N, C-alpha and C positions, 0 to 999 in steps of 0.2 A: 504494500500500500504506500503510495507516494504522498508525503506530507506537503501540503501547500504552504507557501511562505506566510500567508496571513494567519495560519494556524500555529505558527511557532510561538513559544513563550516570549513575553516582552523583553526578558533579559538575554535572549539568545544573541542578538546582534552586538550589544555591548560586551558580552563575554567573548564572543568570537573576535571582535576587534582588539580587546585587551590581550587575548591569547596571542594573536598575530603580532601585536606590538612587543610582548615579552619575548616571543621566539625571535623576532627580528633583532631586538636589542642583545639577546644572548648570542646570536650568530655574529653580530657586529663586534661584540666584546671578545668573542673567541678569535675572530680574524685580526682584530686590532691589538689585543693584549695577550691572550692566552697562547695562541699558536707561536708568535714570536718569542714569548717567554719559554715555551717548551723547546724551541729550537736553540735558544741560548743555553739552556740547561744541558741539552744533549751535546752541544758543541763544547761546553766546558768539561763535561765528563769525558768526551773523546780526547780532548787535549790532555787532561790529567792522566788518562790511561797511557799516553805516549811518553810520559816522563816519570822519573823517580820522585821528583818534587817540583812544585810550581809556586812562583810568587805571582799573585794576581793584582793588577791595577796598582802599581807602585811607582814612586818617583825615586830616582837615584841622583846624587850630586854629580855634577859634571866637572868638578875641579876648578871652575872659574866662577864661583858664587852663583851658579845657576843649577837648574834641575832638569832632568829628562823624564818624561812619562814613559812607562813600559806597560803595554796591555798585559803581557805575560812574559815571564822569564822562566825557562824550563831547565831543569837539571836532567840530562838524558844520558844514555849509554855512550854517546859520542862527545859529550861535553855540554856546554851551555848553549841554549838557543833563545834568542830574542824573538818574540812573536808579536807582529803587528796584525791586529784583527780589524778587518773592514767588513761592514755589514752590507756590502753591495752585491747584488745578484744581477744576472743578465749576461750579456755579451761583453767581454773585456778585451780591449785591444791595447797592447802595450809591449814594450821591450825595455831592456836595461838602458839603452841609449836615448830613448825618447824622453823629452822633457815633460810631456803630458800624455796621459792615457785616456782612452775613451771608454765610457761605460754606457751601454744601450740596454734599457730595461723597459718594463711596461709603462712607466711614467714619463719616458722620454729618453733623451740622450744628453749626456754632459761629459765634460772633461775633468780630470783630477790630476793634480801634480803627481809625477812619478813617485810612488811610495818607497822606492828602493833607496833614494837619497836619505830620507829620514831614518830608514832602517839601518843604513851604514853608520849614521851618527849615533844611534842607540848602541850598536855593536861596539863602536869606539869607546863610548862611556863605560860600558861593562868591562871591556878589556883594560881600561885605565885603572879599574878598581881591584883587579885580581892578579894572581900570579901569571907570569908569561906563558907557562907551560899548559894552561887550561885552554882547550879549544873553545872558541866562541863563534857561533854562526847566527844567522837570522833568517826568518821566513815571514812572508806576508800571506795572510790567510783571508780569502774572500768568502762570501756567503756560500751556502750549500748548493745553490742553483746557479753559480757562476760558471760560465764556459769561456773557452779561449779559442775562437775560430782560427786565429793565425798562429796558434801554439801558445803554450803556457810559458811565460817568462821565467828565467832562472830566478831562484829564491822565492818563487810563489808556490805555495803548497795547496793541496786539496785536502779537506778534513778527513775524507775517507782513506787517504793514503798517508796521513801524517805519521802514524805509529810506525809504519814501514820505513818511511823516509828518515826518521830520526833515530832508528835503532838498527839500521842495517850496516853500520860502519864496521870495518875490519878491526879497528882499534877497540879494545875493551875498556870498560869503565875503570877509572883510576881513583882509588880511595883518597889520594892526595887532593883531588878536586873538591872534596867536602870542606876543607879549610877555607878555600875561596868562596864556596857557596855560603858557608856560615857568615863570612865577612860581608858578602852582599846582603844577606838577610838582615844583618845588624844595621846596615846603612840605609836600607829601604824603608820608606814611610808610605802609608796609604795615600793614594792619589785621589784628588777630588774629581778627576776625569774618568769616570767608570765606563768601561767599554764592555766588559763581560762580568 
């Protein structure tokens, strides 16, 4: 038996509209806050699994009365790794020698300064604070949905391959590196610029 619209209870339409609004707000909240939050938590977990220890969102003194922000500093099987984290997804065009890289995503196209220059500066700061025999590298990590149509630039990592990249070295972990790691931990302070 088909119910005619005029026979519906008076509260049917307000309840239907309220339900639709609640469901719409829940979906918008999921897309705007919860899904990105879950992605950041998953990224942080994957980064932590690739390292023996991690310093998150810290600043280190640069030796010239200044400070450098580090998104993450990792103690890995092959030494220390400075990790610059960028939340950009989409098509990324860049190389070591280009001054600007191009990012094309659903919201449009924009250029960014080559992130490797800043990464090299952060690596230099870390090297200046520790023993010379501790290897220090760096990586830039873009979003999970970033792709590199012209090839992935050197020093750019993909989250799903990070553990393999950071732990495949022929050199084994040196317990002497722990002294430098502890020194860095003592000099690091929480950064007001939280990325992860």
